[in-house]
C-alpha positions as CSV (number, residue, x, y, z in Angstrom):
1,M,88.8,160.6,122.9
2,S,90.5,163.9,122.1
3,F,93.6,163.8,120.1
4,S,94.5,167.5,121.2
5,L,98.0,168.8,120.3
6,P,97.3,171.6,122.4
7,A,96.5,170.0,125.5
8,T,99.9,168.0,125.0
9,Q,101.6,171.2,124.9
10,R,99.7,172.8,128.2
11,E,101.2,169.9,129.7
12,V,104.7,170.2,128.8
13,N,104.7,173.8,129.1
14,G,103.0,173.4,133.0
15,Q,105.9,171.0,134.0
16,L,108.6,173.1,132.2
17,A,107.2,175.7,134.8
18,R,107.4,173.9,137.9
19,L,110.9,172.3,136.7
20,S,111.9,175.9,136.0
21,Q,110.8,177.7,139.4
22,I,112.8,174.6,141.1
23,L,115.5,176.5,139.3
24,D,114.8,179.5,140.0
25,D,114.3,179.2,144.1
26,M,117.4,177.1,144.1
27,P,119.8,179.1,146.0
28,A,122.8,179.9,144.2
29,T,125.3,178.4,147.0
30,A,123.5,175.4,147.9
31,A,125.8,172.4,148.0
32,S,122.7,170.3,146.4
33,R,122.8,172.4,143.3
34,Y,124.7,170.3,140.9
35,A,123.0,167.6,142.1
36,L,119.1,169.1,141.5
37,S,120.5,170.6,138.1
38,E,120.5,167.2,136.9
39,I,117.6,165.9,138.4
40,V,115.9,168.6,136.9
41,L,117.3,167.7,133.4
42,I,116.2,164.0,133.5
43,R,113.3,165.4,134.8
44,A,112.4,167.6,131.7
45,A,114.3,165.0,129.3
46,A,111.2,162.4,129.9
47,V,108.7,165.2,129.6
48,F,110.1,165.9,126.5
49,E,110.7,161.9,125.1
50,S,107.0,161.4,126.2
51,A,105.6,164.6,124.5
52,L,107.2,163.9,120.9
53,A,106.0,160.3,121.0
54,A,102.5,161.7,122.4
55,M,102.4,164.0,119.5
56,A,103.4,161.8,117.1
57,Y,100.6,159.0,118.2
58,K,97.5,162.0,118.3
59,I,98.9,163.4,114.8
60,A,98.6,159.6,113.3
61,C,94.7,159.7,114.8
62,G,93.8,163.2,112.9
63,A,94.9,165.5,115.2
64,T,94.6,169.1,113.6
65,F,96.7,172.4,114.1
66,P,95.2,175.6,114.2
67,T,94.2,175.9,110.4
68,G,91.8,173.0,110.8
69,A,94.3,170.6,108.4
70,G,95.9,167.7,109.8
71,D,99.5,166.6,109.0
72,R,100.3,164.0,106.6
73,V,99.8,160.6,107.3
74,L,100.1,157.4,105.5
75,V,98.3,155.0,107.9
76,A,95.5,156.4,110.1
77,A,94.7,155.3,113.0
78,R,91.8,155.1,115.9
79,S,93.4,155.0,119.2
80,L,96.6,156.5,120.6
81,Q,97.4,152.7,121.1
82,G,96.5,152.1,118.1
83,A,99.1,154.5,116.4
84,R,102.0,153.1,118.5
85,T,100.8,150.0,117.3
86,A,101.0,150.9,113.7
87,M,104.1,152.2,114.6
88,R,105.9,149.2,116.0
89,H,104.5,147.5,112.4
90,E,105.8,150.4,110.4
91,G,102.0,150.6,109.1
92,G,101.9,147.1,108.3
93,A,104.9,146.4,106.7
94,R,106.5,144.5,109.3
95,A,105.0,141.4,110.1
96,N,107.5,141.1,113.7
97,P,107.1,144.8,115.0
98,K,109.5,146.9,116.5
99,E,110.8,146.2,120.4
100,F,110.8,149.9,121.4
101,L,109.9,153.0,119.5
102,K,112.6,155.8,120.3
103,W,112.0,159.6,120.3
104,T,115.6,160.8,121.6
105,K,117.2,161.9,118.1
106,A,115.2,162.8,115.0
107,A,116.9,159.8,112.7
108,F,115.5,157.7,115.6
109,I,112.2,159.8,115.8
110,G,112.0,159.5,111.9
111,E,112.4,155.3,112.5
112,S,109.8,155.4,114.8
113,V,107.2,156.8,112.6
114,K,107.9,154.9,109.3
115,G,105.2,154.4,107.7
116,V,102.6,156.0,109.3
117,L,103.7,159.3,109.0
118,D,104.6,160.7,105.8
119,P,108.5,161.4,105.7
120,T,107.4,165.3,104.4
121,C,105.4,165.6,107.1
122,H,105.6,168.7,109.4
123,Y,105.8,166.8,112.8
124,L,109.4,165.3,111.2
125,Q,110.3,168.4,109.4
126,T,110.2,169.9,113.1
127,C,112.0,167.1,114.9
128,R,114.9,166.9,111.9
129,H,115.1,170.9,112.0
130,F,116.1,170.9,115.7
131,G,118.1,167.3,115.9
132,Q,120.8,168.8,117.0
133,Q,119.2,170.4,119.7
134,I,117.3,166.9,120.3
135,A,120.1,164.8,120.7
136,E,121.9,167.4,122.2
137,I,119.5,167.4,125.6
138,F,119.1,163.8,125.5
139,E,122.9,162.6,125.5
140,V,123.7,165.3,128.3
141,R,120.4,163.6,130.0
142,H,122.4,159.9,129.7
143,H,125.1,161.4,131.3
144,A,122.9,162.4,134.0
145,A,121.4,159.1,134.2
146,H,124.3,156.8,134.1
147,K,127.5,158.1,134.3
148,N,129.4,155.5,132.4
149,S,132.0,155.8,130.4
150,S,129.9,155.4,126.8
151,S,127.7,158.1,127.8
152,R,130.7,160.4,129.5
153,E,132.3,160.7,125.5
154,K,128.6,161.9,124.2
155,Y,128.5,164.5,126.7
156,M,132.2,165.6,126.4
157,K,130.8,166.0,122.8
158,W,129.1,168.8,123.7
159,V,131.7,170.7,126.5
160,R,133.9,170.3,123.2
161,A,131.1,172.2,121.5
162,Q,131.0,175.2,123.8
163,Y,134.8,175.1,124.9
164,G,136.6,173.9,121.6
165,Q,138.5,171.7,123.5
166,D,138.3,168.6,126.2
167,R,137.3,170.0,130.0
168,N,136.9,168.3,132.9
169,I,133.9,169.7,133.6
170,Q,131.8,168.5,136.1
171,L,128.1,168.0,134.5
172,G,126.1,170.1,137.4
173,Y,128.6,172.7,136.3
174,F,128.0,172.6,132.8
175,L,124.4,172.8,133.6
176,L,124.0,176.1,135.6
177,T,127.1,177.7,134.6
178,T,126.9,181.8,132.9
179,N,130.2,181.9,132.3
180,L,129.9,181.7,128.8
181,F,126.3,182.8,127.7
182,P,123.9,184.4,129.8
183,V,121.4,181.8,129.8
184,S,122.6,178.5,131.2
185,N,122.7,174.9,129.8
186,I,119.8,173.5,131.7
187,Q,117.3,176.7,131.2
188,R,118.5,176.5,127.3
189,Y,117.4,172.9,127.5
190,L,114.2,173.7,129.0
191,T,113.4,176.8,126.4
192,T,114.2,174.3,123.4
193,I,111.8,171.9,124.7
194,K,109.0,174.4,125.0
195,V,110.2,176.0,121.5
196,V,110.1,172.3,119.4
197,T,106.8,171.4,121.0
198,E,105.4,174.2,120.2
199,D,107.0,174.2,116.7
200,I,104.7,171.0,116.1
201,T,101.3,171.9,117.5
202,K,101.3,175.3,115.4
203,G,102.0,173.4,112.4
204,P,103.0,174.6,109.0
């Protein structure tokens, strides 16, 4: 079995290109544009979450960077499922496995790979470096998917970060507007996903 990081990167790039094309093809005046932008975000975040997990599993299995070197691994695995199992058991430190591995915040990612990947590994350093951007993508996605008071509270944190105050802004508008910046938030999210996964793939 191949544990290629570039293969995961190619899959991410292909998915993001298709999502970006949907946004490009969407008429600026389409009544459904806000809802469509939320669907694109939900799909992009799913691609991102899956890629972060896959890359962690592959690194545990010995995936290498373009230099030929691998990342710092504490417990090596022979298969992706074996890597996932090792992470759920923290490399053997837990008798009872974690119920879930989480990939939506840098801190969660650190906990998910604990005992298997070295805390100083390139993978984790990259996730920490982009921690704020990772959290933003998944917290805004969470609001797109659930639309409840808890998700809105986290979404409004990012609205305040951009507007400097609370604003009653519809999520679709927040994703698509270019009134504040030349690049919309949804396009920025797509670019961030590509940058983060590319940085992991390139290695230190």
